[in-house]
C-alpha positions as CSV (number, residue, x, y, z in Angstrom):
1,M,82.7,75.4,100.0
2,I,86.2,75.0,101.5
3,V,88.7,77.9,100.8
4,Q,92.3,77.5,101.8
5,K,93.4,79.7,104.6
6,E,96.4,80.8,102.6
7,F,94.1,82.0,99.8
8,L,91.8,83.8,102.2
9,G,94.9,85.6,103.8
10,K,96.0,86.9,100.4
11,L,92.6,88.7,100.2
12,K,93.8,91.0,103.0
13,D,95.4,93.0,99.9
14,F,91.7,93.7,99.0
15,G,91.3,95.4,102.4
16,L,89.0,92.5,103.7
17,N,88.9,91.0,107.2
18,S,88.4,87.2,107.6
19,Y,84.5,87.2,107.6
20,E,84.5,89.6,104.6
21,A,86.8,87.4,102.6
22,K,84.8,84.2,103.5
23,L,81.4,85.7,102.5
24,W,82.7,87.3,99.4
25,T,84.4,84.2,98.0
26,A,81.3,82.2,98.9
27,L,79.1,84.7,96.9
28,L,81.6,84.6,94.0
29,S,81.1,80.8,93.9
30,R,77.3,81.3,93.7
31,G,76.9,84.5,91.8
32,V,73.6,85.3,93.7
33,S,72.7,84.1,97.2
34,T,70.9,84.9,100.4
35,A,72.6,85.9,103.6
36,G,71.5,82.6,105.1
37,E,73.0,80.5,102.3
38,L,76.2,82.5,102.3
39,S,76.4,82.1,106.1
40,D,76.3,78.3,105.8
41,I,78.6,78.1,102.9
42,A,81.3,80.3,104.5
43,S,80.8,79.1,108.1
44,V,80.2,82.6,109.3
45,P,77.8,83.1,112.2
46,R,74.3,84.2,110.9
47,S,74.4,87.0,113.6
48,R,77.4,88.5,111.9
49,S,76.4,87.9,108.2
50,Y,74.2,90.9,107.7
51,D,76.7,93.3,109.1
52,V,79.6,91.8,107.1
53,L,77.5,91.8,103.9
54,E,76.5,95.4,104.5
55,S,80.2,96.3,104.9
56,L,81.0,94.5,101.6
57,E,78.2,96.5,99.9
58,K,79.6,99.8,101.1
59,K,83.1,98.8,99.9
60,G,81.7,98.0,96.4
61,F,82.3,94.1,96.4
62,I,78.6,93.2,96.2
63,I,75.2,94.5,95.2
64,M,72.0,93.9,97.2
65,K,69.3,92.6,95.0
66,L,65.8,94.1,95.7
67,G,63.1,91.7,96.6
68,K,62.2,89.1,99.2
69,P,64.1,87.3,100.4
70,I,67.0,89.8,100.1
71,K,69.7,88.4,97.8
72,Y,73.2,89.6,97.0
73,I,75.0,89.7,93.7
74,A,78.8,89.4,93.3
75,V,80.7,92.2,91.5
76,P,83.3,90.8,89.1
77,P,86.7,90.8,90.8
78,A,88.4,92.8,88.1
79,E,85.8,95.5,88.6
80,V,86.4,95.3,92.3
81,I,90.0,96.0,91.8
82,E,89.3,99.1,89.6
83,R,87.0,100.4,92.4
84,I,89.6,99.8,95.1
85,K,92.3,101.6,93.0
86,K,89.9,104.5,92.4
87,R,88.9,104.8,96.1
88,T,92.6,104.4,97.2
89,A,93.7,107.2,94.9
90,E,90.8,109.5,96.0
91,E,91.7,108.9,99.7
92,A,95.4,109.4,99.2
93,Q,94.7,112.7,97.3
94,R,92.3,113.8,100.1
95,Q,94.9,113.1,102.8
96,T,97.6,114.8,100.9
97,K,95.5,118.0,100.6
98,S,94.7,117.7,104.3
99,L,98.4,117.4,105.2
100,E,99.5,120.3,102.8
101,S,96.9,122.5,104.3
102,L,98.8,122.1,107.8
103,R,101.9,123.7,106.4
104,G,102.2,127.1,107.8
105,S,99.1,126.6,110.0
106,E,98.8,127.5,113.6
107,V,98.4,123.9,114.5
108,L,101.7,123.0,113.0
109,G,103.4,126.0,114.6
110,E,102.0,125.0,118.1
111,L,103.2,121.4,117.5
112,D,106.7,122.5,116.5
113,L,106.8,124.7,119.6
114,L,105.8,121.8,121.9
115,Y,108.5,119.7,120.2
116,K,111.2,122.3,120.6
117,Q,110.4,123.0,124.3
118,G,110.2,119.3,125.0
119,V,113.6,118.6,123.3
120,D,115.3,121.4,125.3
121,L,114.3,119.6,128.5
122,V,115.7,116.2,127.4
123,E,119.3,115.2,128.1
124,P,121.1,114.5,124.8
125,A,122.0,110.9,126.0
126,D,118.2,110.3,126.3
127,L,117.7,111.0,122.6
128,T,118.6,107.5,121.4
129,G,116.5,104.9,119.7
130,A,116.4,101.7,117.7
131,I,115.1,102.1,114.2
132,K,113.7,98.8,112.7
133,G,113.3,98.2,109.0
134,R,115.4,99.6,106.1
135,S,112.7,101.9,104.9
136,N,112.5,103.5,108.3
137,L,116.3,103.7,108.5
138,I,116.2,105.6,105.1
139,D,113.5,107.9,106.4
140,H,115.4,108.7,109.6
141,L,118.7,109.3,107.6
142,H,116.9,111.5,105.2
143,S,115.5,113.6,108.0
144,L,119.0,114.0,109.7
145,I,120.9,114.6,106.5
146,K,118.5,117.3,105.1
147,S,118.9,119.2,108.4
148,A,122.8,119.0,108.5
149,E,124.4,122.3,108.6
150,K,128.1,121.5,109.0
151,S,129.0,117.9,107.9
152,V,127.7,114.6,106.7
153,T,130.0,111.7,107.1
154,I,129.0,108.3,105.7
155,L,130.7,104.8,105.6
156,T,128.6,102.3,103.7
157,T,128.8,99.1,101.6
158,E,128.5,98.6,97.7
159,T,124.9,98.0,97.8
160,G,124.4,100.8,100.4
161,L,126.2,103.3,98.1
162,V,123.8,102.5,95.3
163,R,120.8,102.7,97.6
164,K,121.9,106.1,99.0
165,A,122.4,107.5,95.6
166,D,118.8,106.6,94.7
167,E,117.0,107.4,98.0
168,L,119.1,110.2,99.8
169,R,120.0,112.5,96.9
170,N,117.3,115.0,97.8
171,A,118.5,115.1,101.4
172,L,122.2,115.5,100.3
173,Q,121.3,118.2,97.9
174,K,119.6,120.2,100.8
175,A,122.6,119.6,103.0
176,K,125.1,120.8,100.3
177,D,123.0,123.9,99.8
178,K,123.4,124.7,103.4
179,G,127.2,124.4,103.1
180,A,127.6,121.1,104.8
181,K,130.8,119.2,104.0
182,I,129.7,115.8,102.6
183,R,132.1,112.7,102.7
184,I,131.2,109.3,101.6
185,A,133.4,106.2,101.8
186,A,132.5,102.7,100.4
187,P,134.1,99.8,98.5
188,F,133.7,100.5,94.7
189,G,132.6,98.0,92.0
190,K,131.0,97.7,88.6
191,E,127.6,98.2,90.1
192,T,128.6,101.4,92.0
193,Q,129.9,103.4,89.0
194,G,126.7,105.3,88.4
195,A,126.2,105.8,92.2
196,V,129.7,107.2,92.7
197,K,129.2,109.7,89.8
198,Q,125.8,110.8,91.1
199,L,126.8,111.1,94.8
200,G,130.0,113.0,93.6
201,Q,127.7,115.9,92.7
202,F,127.1,116.5,96.5
203,G,130.5,115.9,98.0
204,Q,133.6,113.7,98.0
205,V,133.3,110.0,97.5
206,K,136.2,107.6,98.1
207,H,137.0,103.9,97.7
208,V,138.0,102.0,100.7
209,D,139.6,98.5,100.6
210,N,139.0,95.7,103.2
211,V,136.5,97.7,105.2
212,R,132.9,96.8,105.5
213,G,130.8,99.0,107.8
214,R,127.6,101.2,107.9
215,F,127.3,104.3,109.8
216,C,126.4,108.0,109.3
217,I,127.5,111.0,111.3
218,I,125.7,114.3,111.1
219,D,127.2,117.6,112.3
220,S,129.6,115.8,114.7
221,K,126.6,115.1,116.9
222,H,124.0,112.6,115.6
223,V,125.2,109.0,114.8
224,V,123.3,106.2,113.1
225,L,125.0,102.9,113.4
226,M,123.8,99.9,111.3
227,P,125.3,96.7,112.6
228,L,124.1,94.2,110.1
229,D,125.5,93.3,106.7
230,D,122.9,94.6,104.3
231,K,124.1,92.0,101.8
232,E,122.9,89.2,104.0
233,T,120.0,90.9,105.7
234,H,116.4,91.2,104.5
235,S,115.3,94.8,104.4
236,N,112.5,94.1,106.9
237,Y,114.9,92.9,109.4
238,D,117.6,95.5,109.0
239,F,118.0,97.9,111.9
240,G,120.0,100.9,113.2
241,V,120.8,102.6,116.4
242,W,120.4,106.4,116.5
243,L,122.6,108.3,119.1
244,N,122.6,112.0,119.9
245,T,126.1,112.4,121.6
246,G,128.9,114.6,120.4
247,F,131.5,112.7,122.4
248,F,130.9,109.5,120.6
249,A,130.3,111.2,117.3
250,K,133.6,113.0,117.3
251,S,135.5,109.9,118.3
252,L,133.9,107.9,115.4
253,E,134.6,110.8,113.1
254,G,138.2,110.7,114.2
255,M,138.6,107.0,113.1
256,F,136.8,107.9,109.9
257,D,139.4,110.6,109.2
258,A,142.2,108.1,109.5
259,L,140.4,105.8,107.1
260,W,139.6,108.8,104.7
261,Q,143.2,109.8,104.4
262,N,144.2,106.4,103.0
263,A,141.2,106.1,100.8
264,K,141.4,106.4,97.0
């Protein structure tokens, strides 16, 4: 049986490696079969077949039939999906409980102490980094904004404004609760009306003409620069540069102030 590589690659979504995918699809095509037969059909070395079939059995993809020779029975794919969903949900719940139990624990306290002691020894200029992927960028911005105590200054695009209204509102609310002054500048359009209204709950939002840029300044100290146009860049290839330098942050903030005065 010949199965296209592209099809086998899609089976990674089921959590299967190459050998597991080959043997499972081979068994699906037969319904019931021995390890030797499946090895030949799937072109998987016989020395590996039993280990791989045992792994598939543990994952709930197949059932071992009692008797000699040992045979294996395929579980219907729809049932496999239900099993995976259940197992994934249980594992996520277990990990969530485990992580929640760390809040306020001695372990977290010691880790925080190590981090704070380590950061105190690092020069501010060394606290820089490249952040790849839009989801990672959002996570980093969320972390910086929610810890803001004095100010949050954002220049973004139309699509960036909508995205921030959706994904950064919790962080902006925390910054507002701490008394941070929040200013957001971006070009407005029909698609931004809801975002402008929502973000206006946290601070001032102004329209800027003929300016396209993406950066965020936190407490006149942290800067996140996003050099690519998010309208033309796939989210996976978006990136930003994080800088911890008051000198550059204040200079950039001064340029933003001039833009802000002329904004509507």
